[in-house]
Structures are given as C-alpha cells and as structure tokens.
C-alpha positions as CSV (number, residue, x, y, z in Angstrom):
1,M,109.1,-40.3,-220.9
2,K,110.8,-39.3,-217.6
3,I,110.4,-42.8,-216.3
4,I,111.8,-44.4,-219.4
5,A,114.7,-41.9,-219.3
6,G,115.4,-42.9,-215.8
7,I,115.4,-46.6,-216.8
8,I,117.9,-45.8,-219.5
9,L,120.2,-44.0,-217.1
10,L,119.8,-46.9,-214.6
11,C,120.8,-49.4,-217.4
12,L,123.9,-47.3,-218.2
13,I,125.0,-47.1,-214.6
14,A,124.3,-50.8,-214.0
15,G,126.1,-51.7,-217.2
16,G,129.4,-50.1,-215.9
17,A,129.0,-47.1,-218.1
18,S,131.3,-45.0,-215.8
19,A,134.1,-46.5,-217.6
20,Q,132.8,-44.8,-220.8
21,E,132.3,-41.3,-219.3
22,W,134.4,-38.2,-219.9
23,P,134.7,-36.7,-216.4
24,T,137.2,-33.9,-217.2
25,F,139.0,-31.9,-219.9
26,G,141.2,-34.4,-221.8
27,H,139.1,-37.3,-220.3
28,D,141.3,-38.0,-217.3
29,A,143.8,-36.5,-214.8
30,Q,146.7,-37.4,-217.2
31,R,144.8,-35.5,-220.0
32,T,145.3,-38.3,-222.4
33,G,142.3,-37.4,-224.6
34,Y,141.4,-41.0,-225.0
35,T,138.5,-43.2,-223.9
36,I,137.4,-46.8,-224.4
37,S,133.9,-45.6,-225.4
38,S,132.4,-46.5,-228.7
39,A,131.8,-43.6,-231.0
40,P,129.3,-42.8,-233.8
41,E,129.8,-43.9,-237.3
42,S,127.8,-41.0,-238.8
43,D,127.0,-37.4,-238.1
44,Q,123.5,-38.0,-237.0
45,V,122.5,-35.4,-234.3
46,A,120.6,-36.9,-231.3
47,W,119.8,-33.5,-229.9
48,A,121.1,-29.9,-229.7
49,F,120.6,-27.5,-226.8
50,D,120.8,-23.7,-226.9
51,V,123.0,-22.7,-224.1
52,G,122.6,-18.9,-225.0
53,A,126.4,-18.1,-224.8
54,A,129.8,-19.3,-225.9
55,V,130.7,-22.5,-224.0
56,S,133.5,-24.4,-222.5
57,S,134.6,-27.9,-223.3
58,P,131.9,-30.3,-222.0
59,V,132.3,-33.2,-219.6
60,V,130.0,-36.1,-219.4
61,A,129.3,-38.2,-216.2
62,D,126.6,-39.3,-213.9
63,G,124.1,-39.3,-216.8
64,K,124.6,-35.6,-217.5
65,V,126.6,-33.2,-219.6
66,F,128.2,-30.5,-217.7
67,I,129.3,-27.4,-219.6
68,G,130.3,-23.8,-218.6
69,S,129.5,-20.7,-220.5
70,E,130.9,-17.1,-220.7
71,D,127.8,-15.6,-219.2
72,G,128.7,-17.3,-215.8
73,Y,126.5,-20.4,-215.8
74,L,127.3,-24.1,-215.4
75,H,124.7,-26.1,-217.1
76,A,123.7,-29.7,-216.2
77,I,122.0,-31.3,-219.2
78,N,120.3,-34.7,-219.2
79,V,122.5,-36.8,-221.6
80,I,119.5,-38.7,-223.0
81,S,117.0,-35.9,-223.6
82,G,119.1,-32.8,-223.9
83,K,116.9,-31.1,-221.3
84,V,118.2,-28.9,-218.4
85,V,118.6,-30.7,-215.1
86,W,119.9,-27.6,-213.2
87,R,121.9,-24.5,-213.6
88,F,124.5,-22.8,-211.3
89,I,125.5,-19.1,-211.6
90,A,129.0,-18.1,-210.8
91,G,130.3,-14.6,-210.8
92,G,132.1,-14.8,-214.1
93,E,132.8,-16.9,-217.1
94,V,132.9,-20.7,-216.3
95,A,135.8,-22.9,-217.5
96,S,135.6,-26.5,-218.4
97,P,134.4,-28.5,-215.3
98,T,135.5,-31.7,-213.7
99,F,133.4,-34.4,-212.2
100,A,134.5,-36.7,-209.4
101,D,132.8,-38.7,-206.6
102,G,129.3,-37.1,-207.1
103,R,130.7,-33.6,-207.1
104,V,131.4,-31.1,-210.0
105,Y,134.3,-28.6,-209.8
106,I,134.6,-25.4,-211.8
107,G,137.0,-22.4,-212.0
108,S,135.6,-19.0,-213.0
109,S,136.9,-15.7,-214.1
110,D,135.5,-14.4,-210.7
111,N,138.8,-15.9,-209.3
112,S,136.9,-18.7,-207.5
113,I,136.9,-22.5,-207.6
114,Y,133.4,-24.0,-206.8
115,C,132.4,-27.5,-205.7
116,L,128.8,-28.4,-206.4
117,N,126.6,-31.4,-205.7
118,S,126.3,-33.1,-209.2
119,A,122.7,-34.2,-208.6
120,T,121.3,-30.8,-207.5
121,G,123.8,-28.1,-208.4
122,V,123.9,-26.9,-204.8
123,S,127.2,-25.3,-203.8
124,L,129.1,-27.3,-201.3
125,W,132.2,-25.0,-201.0
126,S,134.2,-22.3,-202.8
127,Y,137.7,-21.2,-202.7
128,Q,139.1,-17.8,-203.7
129,T,142.3,-17.5,-205.7
130,R,144.1,-14.3,-206.6
131,D,143.0,-14.1,-210.3
132,A,140.9,-15.7,-213.0
133,I,140.7,-19.4,-213.6
134,N,140.7,-20.5,-217.3
135,S,141.5,-24.1,-216.8
136,S,139.9,-27.4,-215.8
137,P,141.0,-28.8,-212.4
138,A,142.3,-32.3,-211.9
139,V,141.0,-34.5,-208.9
140,V,143.2,-37.4,-207.8
141,D,142.8,-39.2,-204.4
142,N,140.4,-36.6,-203.0
143,V,142.8,-33.7,-203.9
144,L,141.8,-31.1,-206.3
145,Y,144.7,-29.5,-208.3
146,A,144.1,-26.2,-210.1
147,T,146.0,-23.5,-211.9
148,S,145.2,-19.8,-212.1
149,T,146.2,-16.7,-214.1
150,D,147.7,-15.5,-210.8
151,G,150.6,-17.9,-211.4
152,Y,149.9,-20.2,-208.6
153,V,149.2,-24.0,-208.5
154,Y,146.7,-24.9,-205.8
155,A,146.2,-28.3,-204.0
156,I,142.8,-28.3,-202.2
157,N,141.0,-31.0,-200.2
158,A,138.3,-31.9,-202.7
159,E,135.8,-32.8,-200.0
160,T,136.2,-29.8,-197.7
161,G,137.7,-27.1,-199.8
162,L,140.6,-26.5,-197.4
163,L,144.0,-25.5,-198.9
164,L,146.7,-28.2,-198.7
165,W,149.4,-26.2,-200.4
166,E,150.0,-23.5,-203.0
167,K,153.0,-22.9,-205.2
168,N,153.8,-19.6,-206.9
169,L,155.4,-20.1,-210.3
170,D,155.7,-16.3,-210.9
171,N,153.9,-16.3,-214.3
172,R,150.5,-16.5,-215.9
173,I,149.0,-20.0,-216.2
174,T,146.0,-20.6,-218.5
175,S,146.3,-24.3,-219.3
176,S,145.0,-27.2,-217.2
177,P,147.2,-29.2,-214.9
178,A,147.9,-33.0,-215.5
179,V,148.5,-35.4,-212.6
180,A,150.3,-38.7,-212.9
181,D,152.8,-40.8,-210.7
182,N,152.5,-38.5,-207.7
183,M,153.5,-35.5,-209.8
184,V,151.6,-32.4,-211.1
185,F,152.5,-31.1,-214.5
186,V,151.8,-27.6,-215.7
187,G,152.8,-25.3,-218.6
188,G,153.0,-21.5,-218.2
189,W,153.6,-18.3,-220.1
190,G,157.1,-17.8,-218.9
191,V,157.9,-20.6,-216.6
192,G,158.1,-23.3,-219.3
193,V,156.9,-26.8,-218.3
194,C,157.1,-27.8,-214.6
195,G,156.9,-31.0,-212.8
196,L,155.8,-30.5,-209.2
197,R,155.6,-33.0,-206.3
198,A,152.0,-33.7,-205.6
199,S,152.6,-34.1,-202.0
200,D,153.9,-30.5,-201.3
201,G,154.1,-28.6,-204.6
202,E,157.8,-28.4,-204.7
203,V,159.3,-28.1,-208.2
204,A,161.0,-31.3,-209.1
205,W,162.0,-30.1,-212.6
206,Q,161.5,-27.2,-215.1
207,Y,161.9,-27.2,-218.9
208,K,162.2,-23.7,-220.4
209,I,162.2,-22.6,-224.1
210,G,163.4,-19.2,-223.5
211,R,162.2,-16.5,-225.9
212,L,161.2,-19.1,-228.5
213,G,157.7,-19.3,-227.3
214,I,155.3,-19.9,-224.3
215,F,153.0,-22.7,-223.2
216,E,149.8,-20.6,-223.3
217,N,146.8,-22.9,-224.0
218,S,148.1,-26.4,-224.6
219,S,147.8,-28.6,-221.5
220,P,150.3,-31.3,-221.0
221,A,149.4,-34.9,-221.6
222,V,151.2,-37.6,-219.6
223,V,151.5,-41.1,-220.9
224,R,154.0,-43.9,-220.2
225,G,156.4,-41.7,-218.3
226,R,156.4,-38.9,-221.0
227,V,155.0,-35.4,-221.2
228,Y,153.6,-34.0,-224.4
229,I,152.8,-30.4,-224.9
230,G,152.5,-27.8,-227.6
231,S,153.7,-24.2,-227.7
232,N,152.8,-21.0,-229.5
233,N,156.1,-21.2,-231.3
234,G,154.6,-24.1,-233.4
235,Y,156.6,-26.9,-231.7
236,L,155.3,-30.0,-230.0
237,Y,157.6,-31.2,-227.2
238,G,158.2,-34.7,-225.8
239,L,159.8,-34.6,-222.4
240,D,160.7,-37.2,-219.8
241,A,158.1,-37.0,-217.0
242,T,160.6,-38.0,-214.2
243,T,163.4,-35.6,-215.0
244,G,162.0,-33.1,-217.5
245,G,164.7,-34.1,-219.9
246,F,164.2,-33.3,-223.7
247,L,163.3,-36.4,-225.8
248,W,162.2,-34.9,-229.1
249,I,160.6,-32.1,-230.9
250,F,158.3,-31.6,-233.9
251,K,157.6,-28.4,-235.9
252,A,154.1,-27.7,-237.2
253,G,153.3,-25.0,-239.7
254,D,152.0,-22.5,-237.0
255,E,151.3,-22.2,-233.3
256,I,149.9,-25.1,-231.3
257,E,147.0,-24.1,-229.0
258,T,145.6,-27.6,-228.7
259,S,146.3,-30.1,-226.0
260,P,147.5,-33.4,-227.5
261,A,145.7,-36.7,-227.2
262,V,147.8,-39.7,-226.8
263,V,147.1,-43.4,-227.5
264,G,149.9,-45.8,-227.0
265,D,152.9,-44.4,-229.1
266,V,150.8,-42.1,-231.2
267,V,150.2,-38.3,-230.5
268,Y,147.3,-36.5,-232.1
269,F,147.0,-32.6,-232.1
270,G,145.9,-29.7,-234.2
271,S,147.7,-26.5,-235.2
272,S,146.8,-23.0,-236.4
273,D,148.2,-24.1,-239.7
274,G,144.8,-25.9,-240.2
275,Y,146.2,-29.4,-240.0
276,V,145.5,-32.3,-237.6
277,Y,148.6,-34.4,-237.1
278,A,149.3,-37.9,-236.0
279,L,152.9,-38.4,-234.8
280,D,154.9,-41.6,-233.9
281,A,156.0,-40.8,-230.3
282,R,158.8,-43.3,-230.1
283,D,162.5,-42.2,-229.8
284,N,164.9,-42.1,-232.7
285,V,162.2,-42.2,-235.4
286,E,163.3,-41.0,-238.8
287,N,159.9,-39.9,-240.0
288,R,157.7,-38.9,-237.1
289,V,154.6,-37.9,-239.1
290,L,152.2,-40.8,-239.5
291,W,149.6,-38.7,-241.3
292,E,148.2,-35.1,-241.4
293,Y,144.7,-34.0,-242.3
294,P,143.9,-30.6,-243.7
295,T,140.8,-28.7,-242.4
296,G,139.6,-25.4,-243.8
297,D,141.0,-23.1,-241.0
298,C,143.1,-23.1,-237.9
299,V,142.5,-25.8,-235.3
300,R,142.3,-24.6,-231.7
301,S,140.0,-27.3,-230.4
302,S,141.8,-30.3,-228.8
303,P,141.2,-33.7,-230.3
304,A,139.3,-36.6,-228.6
305,V,140.1,-40.2,-229.6
306,A,137.7,-43.1,-229.3
307,D,136.8,-46.2,-231.2
308,N,139.7,-45.8,-233.7
309,K,138.4,-42.2,-234.6
310,V,139.8,-38.8,-233.9
311,F,137.2,-36.1,-233.3
312,V,138.4,-32.5,-233.6
313,A,136.7,-29.2,-234.5
314,S,138.2,-26.4,-236.9
315,E,137.5,-22.7,-237.1
316,D,136.1,-23.6,-240.6
317,G,133.0,-24.5,-238.5
318,Y,133.2,-28.3,-238.9
319,L,133.4,-31.2,-236.5
320,Y,135.6,-33.8,-238.1
321,A,135.6,-37.5,-237.5
322,I,138.9,-38.9,-238.8
323,R,140.1,-42.5,-239.0
324,A,142.9,-42.7,-236.4
325,I,145.0,-45.3,-238.2
326,D,145.4,-43.4,-241.6
327,G,143.8,-39.9,-241.3
328,T,141.0,-40.5,-243.8
329,L,137.8,-38.6,-243.3
330,I,134.9,-40.6,-241.9
331,W,132.4,-37.8,-241.6
332,K,132.1,-34.0,-240.9
333,H,129.3,-31.8,-239.7
334,Y,128.9,-28.1,-239.6
335,I,128.4,-26.6,-236.1
336,G,129.9,-23.2,-236.4
337,K,133.1,-21.9,-234.8
338,V,134.1,-23.3,-231.5
339,G,137.2,-21.5,-230.5
340,R,139.1,-23.8,-228.0
341,A,136.0,-25.7,-227.0
342,S,136.9,-29.4,-227.4
343,P,134.7,-32.5,-228.0
344,A,134.0,-35.2,-225.4
345,V,133.2,-38.8,-226.2
346,A,131.0,-40.7,-223.8
347,Y,128.2,-43.4,-223.8
348,G,129.1,-43.9,-227.6
349,K,128.2,-40.2,-228.4
350,V,130.2,-37.1,-229.2
351,F,129.4,-33.9,-227.4
352,I,130.7,-30.4,-228.4
353,G,129.6,-26.8,-227.8
354,S,130.1,-23.9,-230.2
355,S,131.0,-20.2,-229.8
356,E,127.4,-19.5,-230.9
357,G,126.1,-21.1,-227.8
358,K,124.9,-24.5,-229.1
359,L,125.6,-27.9,-227.4
360,Y,125.4,-30.8,-229.7
361,C,125.1,-34.6,-229.0
362,F,126.1,-36.7,-232.1
363,G,125.0,-40.4,-232.3
364,S,121.9,-42.4,-231.7
365,W,120.4,-43.8,-228.6
366,G,119.3,-46.8,-230.7
367,S,121.1,-50.1,-230.5
368,V,122.1,-50.1,-234.1
369,S,123.5,-47.4,-236.4
370,G,120.9,-45.2,-237.8
371,A,118.2,-46.2,-235.3
372,D,116.3,-43.3,-233.8
373,I,115.9,-42.5,-230.1
374,R,112.5,-44.0,-229.8
375,K,113.8,-47.4,-231.0
376,G,116.6,-47.1,-228.5
377,V,114.2,-46.3,-225.7
378,I,112.1,-49.4,-226.5
379,Y,115.2,-51.6,-226.7
380,L,116.6,-50.4,-223.4
381,F,113.1,-50.6,-221.8
382,I,112.7,-54.2,-222.9
383,A,116.2,-54.9,-221.5
384,A,115.4,-53.3,-218.2
385,L,112.2,-55.4,-218.0
386,L,114.1,-58.6,-218.6
387,V,116.7,-57.6,-216.0
388,L,114.0,-57.0,-213.4
389,A,112.2,-60.2,-214.3
390,L,115.4,-62.2,-213.8
391,W,116.0,-60.5,-210.5
392,G,112.5,-61.3,-209.4
393,L,112.9,-65.0,-210.3
394,T,116.2,-65.4,-208.4
395,H,114.8,-63.6,-205.3
396,L,111.3,-65.0,-205.1
397,K,110.9,-67.4,-202.1
398,P,109.2,-70.7,-202.7
399,P,105.7,-71.0,-201.3
400,K,105.3,-72.7,-198.0
401,R,103.7,-76.2,-198.2
402,V,100.4,-76.6,-196.4
403,L,99.8,-80.0,-194.9
404,R,96.1,-81.0,-195.1
405,R,94.8,-83.4,-192.4
406,G,92.8,-86.2,-193.5
407,K,89.1,-86.3,-192.5
C-alpha cells in the first residue's frame, strides 16, 4: 500500500498538481481564498485523523496536510492515507502554517517563527519575536512576512532566517499579512489597515476607523488593486490598495471575524450573525448583496471557494458546501465546532479541522464521484503503469544488427 500511495503522489506531482494545492491560509499570499482545484460534489469522508487537540486552519502541499494544534504540535499527514508522516513540537500553540519551496513555516505562542524541512520535519532555523504569533506568515520571493501580537511586522529571509526589516505599528496584530504588488497589508487592533512597502517596511498608507471597531481576526484579501477586510464593528471595507482610499462599505448583522474570499468581482465572507454573504465588489452598485445563506450559528471560519462552490464552517457544527452563483445548499456535514479554523481545498478534496481535534478529508480518491479509495488506487496505478510503459518505449534503444558471415 505504501508503494501504491507513493505512485499516486508521483502522479499528482507529475500532473502539475501543485497548481491545485493550498499552501497557506487563504490559499495564497494575497489571501484570496480561491483555488482552481476541483471540489467534491458530496459529503463523502475519505478519512478522518484524530489530532488530539483543537487545530489551526490546515494547508495542503507536497502530498501532505500540515496542521497546527493548541498542544504545540505541527502535524504532517499523508494526503492520501490520512496517516502521520512526522510531527514537530514547538514551545506553544501552533498557528496556521505556510508551505514554500520545500519548507514549512509556522508561528507559535512561544513567540517564535520556525522553518522546517517539509519532508522530514527537521528544524532549519527559528526566529524569536517579542510576543505570541497567532497568524499565518506569507512567503514571497524568498522573503517571509509575519505579524505578531507584539505589534511588529517582520520581514525575514525565508532561507536563512535572518531579519531583513521590522516595523512597529504600536498595536496588537492577530490577523495574517497579505502581500501583493510589492506591498504588505495588515489589519490591527488600533492601527486600522496599513499598507507597507515590502522593500523596507515603511508605511505607505493607513486607514483608521476610530472607535467604531478594530480589525482583530479578519485578514485582508487583495485582488485587482483592492483590499477587502472585515471588522468587529460588523462592517466589511473595500479600500484602494495603492492609496488606502475608501471605496465602499457593507454592514452585516454582527461582527466579522472571518477573512473574505474574493473571486473576480465577488466577495464571500461570514459573520457572527450566522450568515454567509456574497457581495458585488464593483463600485457604485445599488444592491451589493448577491445572496446570503443562513447557518445555524455564528460564522467565524473563513470561506474557501473552488469549483463554483463556497465551503465554510459554522459554530452550529456543520461544514457547508454552498453554490457560489446563487447561494443554494449543495451539501452539509456535521463535524462539530471549529472556532476560526477554516477549510482548505486541494487535489479535489476539502480539508478542515475541528475544535475537538479531528482533521477531516472530504471527497473520494476515485476517478468518478462516489468511487471508493480502492478504485481510485487501481485507476491511478494503471495510469502510472501506462506512463512508465510509454516512457520505456520512447527511451529503448533499437538492438544492434549482427551481420553473419557466409560459410
């Protein structure tokens, strides 16, 4: 079975599956929450793994699911079998990781940022900040950008762990940074939303909302020159990414702890009012709400969008698959409360962890909907054999001709 699983992973990598991975919180450095991966049509569970403690949002890359837990572990789980590949113990609760270039990066409540070898879990370097890290780092062009509750934004060489620059924003930061167009975007408790130059950390602009609210848990999403972010005052803001200028605002029924997902001109997010919203993000729109879907409790988990579906968890204990175009329910599955742990979509599957310490993989490894994993293994094994056979035929050298002398 190990050999077959290895063949499946080889097929995934050879087939360009990296484009369908989910390597960081919000999928990418812009935190768009969107992937081109296919996604399951039903709530079939491929496997479930007992982590043993409440978990972070998972990321999926390199044939593994990487997920942090509040008991201080980072777990690397085989994406096919749901079995442990390796575990790393930090000195405190581990936030959502980030994968880049064969390395996994995590922040911890022990004030440290760790860089690990993704294949073995061996620590390559660590960097000590001044306080706990509750966010997921962003890695762009071999630079790691991280935020900490100490109020600093850090830029660190992703390969060596050496500090490039740091910027004190003088207030607590618990959301994850977004990086786009040579800018770093962060939201903070008292600093509002800031756009920093990626080269040196200098603040290019700052948007404040005064005493109306704070940007506590919602991380900014940056798409098409715009920044979208929610606040605990119940408003979702649309800002100009270059200047920080105000574009539009939308009021939900309660605070917004989720990070928005953005696909084109549509923004998806959840609110503590229990609704999942889809908004028209264009300017000068008379009716911005495209649809809203009611769950049974507050939504603190950020949505993931793939294959014309919106995946989001609610504190009613259900993971929802909602049709992105009209907000109709496709399926839902009870997994228990998740807190702010958010789903990831990769390799055609949905991965999410719960506050009860379970990591779920939804979907089938079969080639058709409803097929079980054994069928999927057989199909992929046959495909692998065919690929190897074709390779052999194209690389075989013709036999040398032997001339026989006449008697």
